[in-house]
Structures are given as C-alpha cells and as structure tokens.
Residue, then its C-alpha position, 0 to 999 in steps of 0.5 A: x818631511x823632517x826637513x818640512x817639520x824643522x821649518x815649520x817648528x822654526x815658527x812655533x818657537x823663539x825667535x819665529x813665533x815673535x817675528x809672527x807675532x810683529x808681523x801680524x801686528x804690523x798687519x794691524x796697524x795698516x789694515x785695522x788702525x790705518x797706521x801705515x807708516x808705523x806699520x811700514x816701519x815696523x814690518x821693516x824692521x821686523x822683516x831686518x829681525x827675520x833676515x839677521x834670524x836666518x841661516x842663509x844670511x848668516x853664512x854670508x856675513x860670517x864666511x865674509x868675516x872668517x874669509x879675512x885669513x886662510x890657514x897657510x898650506x906650509x906654516x913655519x914659526x918658532x912658537x904657537x899662540x892660541x888664544x883663550x875663549x872661556x872656560x869653567x873651573x869647576x866642570x869635571x873632566x877626564x883627568x881634573x876638573x875645570x874645562x874650555x868652551x866650545x871654540x876654545x876646544x876647537x882652538x886648542x885641537x889645531x895648536x896640539x896638531x901643529x905643535x906636534x907638526x912643527x915641536x915647537x912650543x905653544x903659548x896659552x894665552x888667557x885669564x879668568x876672566x870673571x869669577x864663575x868662570x876657569x883660568x883658561x890658559x892653566x886649564x888648557x895646559x892641563x889638557x894639552x900635557x894629557x894629550x902628550x904635549x911635554x910640560x917645557x913645550x908650553x909657556x902660559x900667559x894668564x893675566x889677560x881677560x881680552x884680546x888686547x891684553x891677550x896681544x899685549x902680554x903675550x907679547x912681553x912673553x914672545x920677547x922674554x924667550x927670543x921668540x919672534x915668529x909667531x903662528x896665531x891660532x886663534x877662531x876664524x871670526x876672531x882674526x881680523x881683530x886678533x892680527x890687528x892687536x898684536x900688529x899695534x904691539x909690534x909682533x907681525x903673526x902668522x895666521x892660522x884660522x881655526x874653529x870655522x862656523x859656517x862651510x866656506x862653499x855652502x849650497x842653498x836649502x829651504x830649511x836656511x830660511x827658517x828662523x834660528x836662534x842660531x843663525x841670529x847669534x853669528x849674525x850678532x858675533x859678526x857685527x860685534x868683531x866689526x864694530x870692535x874692529x874698528x875700535x881697535x883700529x881707529x880708536x885704540 
C-alpha cells in the first residue's frame, strides 16, 4: 500500500502532473481537433520526457556512466587528489562555518579513508565558484583536520572553478612537490571527464570513483516507473557529462 501511494502521489505533483496534462492535450488534439500529426509529435515528446523522469531509465543511463571505472582493489600512489563539487561559505558546521555539498562530502569520506590506509598527502582541488559559495578546498581542509588528518598531509589548490582548471592547477602542484602517481577521487559520474582532463595535462591518474548515485545491480520495482524530479536530474547529469566529455576530447 505504501508503494502504491507513492506511485499515485507522483502523478499529482510535478513533474507527473505536467506529464499527465501534456498527454491529455495530445489526446485532445487528436480526438477533438483532428490535429493528428501535432498530437503524435506532442505525444512522442511527452513520452520521451516521461521516460527521462523515471528511475528505471535513470538507473540505466547513470549506471552506464558510473561504470566507466571501478575502484582498484589495491590502490597505490603517492598522493590523493580530491576534486571539489560545491560548498557553502556561511552554513554552520561542527567546528566552524562553511560546509561541503553532498557530493564533495561523499568524496571526502572516501579520500580520508584512503589517506589513513596509504598514509599519503591529500591534494584538495576547488576554489570559490560564485560569490555566495564557499572556497571548497579551504572548507575541506578544515573538515579533514577535524577528522584527524595532519595539516602537513594536506595540500590545497584554491584557484580552480571547473574540472579543466582542477586538472591544470593540480598538475602544477604535483610537479612542484615531486608527486607523480596520483589517485584521483571524484564522483563516479564525474570520473570519465576528470581522467580525460588530467590526461590532457600529461598526468596519468589512478581513478578511485566515489559518491555513487545508483546501484550496480538494480532490481526492478514498479515504483521506478513513476515520474520523479530526482530521476530527471540524474538523466540531465548524464547528458551534461556526455556533452562536456565530448567538448573536452574534441574541441578544447
């Protein structure tokens, strides 16, 4: 009953209510106005939009993107690079002000556990993207130190505002410190493009994807056919990453 209520509620709230309205409009064009071609086009577009809003499709597309690299069983390197992904400068935290967004916080958990396992430095890469966002590397450094990582084991790169700059400025710090075998930690959906950006800087990284958004072996349930904004966001992320990877590979 709980699952059925969730399924039904999804058609009352956006985006479900808009999808229903567009299907009704397509039916009205077909039956009442005789606009069969326009109705068919609207129906096809609405159905495509509906599919993009389902967890069933999002699991397939995001799973494809996240499976580009697998975490190595025995990671080895002389530095861990953690890429930023958003922060807030004025939000309260346990030991200060400023917090990481969900994705970089998840990445940080992976990075700090790797650091404790390998006892190598962590290079935090990420600057302040917008006026009302936080300086990502600085905030992440404070969090790492509160988790017990020594300050002399933390390097920061605070100038970058995108993945291309993450790679370029991090490469400079690696060369300055004589580091040559980095382990790269970022979200699994972001890893393919990140590896490519570092390769363009002449840096071969060992990918260690984190922050997975979908299960490796999803099991079908009918509620995954309900329209959800979360599923739409995942599919938009896949489309964005695919386009940005194409631009990085062929146009930059």
